PLY file of the C-alpha trace (Angstrom):
ply
format ascii 1.0
element vertex 97
property float x
property float y
property float z
element edge 96
property int vertex1
property int vertex2
end_header
3.02 -23.95 -7.81
0.96 -22.80 -10.79
-1.50 -19.95 -10.31
-5.09 -20.80 -11.22
-8.19 -18.76 -11.91
-9.51 -20.06 -8.57
-6.51 -18.46 -6.84
-7.31 -15.14 -8.49
-10.96 -15.48 -7.47
-9.94 -16.17 -3.86
-7.62 -13.15 -3.80
-10.34 -11.00 -5.36
-12.81 -12.15 -2.72
-10.38 -11.35 0.09
-9.75 -7.91 -1.42
-13.49 -7.42 -2.08
-12.88 -6.95 -5.80
-14.95 -8.12 -8.73
-13.42 -9.11 -12.05
-14.79 -10.17 -15.38
-13.77 -13.57 -16.72
-11.38 -11.80 -19.10
-9.76 -9.90 -16.23
-9.44 -13.09 -14.16
-7.59 -14.76 -17.03
-5.34 -11.73 -17.48
-4.49 -11.56 -13.76
-3.86 -15.31 -13.64
-1.25 -14.94 -16.38
0.30 -11.87 -14.75
0.52 -13.50 -11.31
2.05 -16.62 -12.87
4.76 -14.45 -14.47
5.43 -12.68 -11.16
5.74 -15.98 -9.29
8.06 -17.34 -11.99
10.27 -14.25 -11.64
10.44 -14.61 -7.85
11.34 -18.29 -8.25
14.11 -17.26 -10.63
15.42 -14.79 -8.03
15.44 -17.59 -5.44
18.02 -19.40 -7.58
20.61 -16.70 -6.83
23.40 -17.59 -4.43
23.11 -15.05 -1.61
25.14 -17.02 0.93
27.92 -14.41 1.20
25.72 -11.36 0.71
25.00 -9.58 4.00
21.35 -8.73 4.62
20.64 -5.08 3.98
17.75 -2.79 4.64
18.50 -0.62 1.60
20.65 -1.26 -1.43
22.13 2.24 -1.09
23.82 3.61 2.01
21.34 5.91 3.71
21.56 8.10 6.74
18.62 9.50 8.60
18.52 13.29 8.54
16.90 14.54 11.70
16.68 17.80 13.54
15.98 18.75 17.09
12.36 19.37 17.97
11.61 23.04 18.36
8.54 24.68 19.81
7.07 27.03 17.23
3.87 29.05 16.98
0.92 27.04 15.70
-2.41 27.80 14.10
-5.40 28.61 16.21
-8.46 26.43 15.76
-10.15 29.20 13.78
-7.12 29.62 11.48
-6.91 25.87 10.87
-10.60 25.67 9.99
-10.68 28.89 7.95
-10.56 27.14 4.54
-12.21 23.87 5.54
-14.99 22.95 3.09
-17.13 21.59 5.93
-16.92 22.14 9.69
-18.90 20.64 12.54
-18.73 21.90 16.13
-15.22 23.30 15.70
-13.75 20.28 13.89
-13.13 19.22 10.29
-16.09 17.26 8.96
-15.18 14.53 6.48
-17.34 11.92 4.70
-17.44 8.41 6.05
-15.26 6.14 3.92
-15.54 2.77 5.69
-18.56 0.66 4.81
-20.41 -1.70 7.13
-20.19 -4.68 4.73
0 1
1 2
2 3
3 4
4 5
5 6
6 7
7 8
8 9
9 10
10 11
11 12
12 13
13 14
14 15
15 16
16 17
17 18
18 19
19 20
20 21
21 22
22 23
23 24
24 25
25 26
26 27
27 28
28 29
29 30
30 31
31 32
32 33
33 34
34 35
35 36
36 37
37 38
38 39
39 40
40 41
41 42
42 43
43 44
44 45
45 46
46 47
47 48
48 49
49 50
50 51
51 52
52 53
53 54
54 55
55 56
56 57
57 58
58 59
59 60
60 61
61 62
62 63
63 64
64 65
65 66
66 67
67 68
68 69
69 70
70 71
71 72
72 73
73 74
74 75
75 76
76 77
77 78
78 79
79 80
80 81
81 82
82 83
83 84
84 85
85 86
86 87
87 88
88 89
89 90
90 91
91 92
92 93
93 94
94 95
95 96
């Protein structure tokens, strides 16, 4: 399935991104190369390869939970750049679009 400029435009719209015509062409070529690489990987015979979560053997290092002293509200807010009614005040980052 070849990647087209229309595919890139659709992806850009879904991601709320804007690209120039030059960028759309560049991303079309890059996505086509990525898809071609994935298709090449699909040619590998993995019939006798067991599914794995990681390629390296990993073990989870955990410790027991321990109750420890914690910061007071005043200590936690001591270096906060902006506070409001005893809480951290942060700028809104989600738009209403």
